[in-house]
C-alpha angles and dihedrals in degrees: 000000000000090000091066091051091050091050093050092047091048090052091049092049092048091048090052094047097044100028088126095051103038132038120246109278095195 
């Protein structure tokens, strides 16, 4: 299930990078 982990990490990174532009998804 490494794919799920990668997706979660990617979402966290995007949230950190674009926190000012997009609302928190999680």
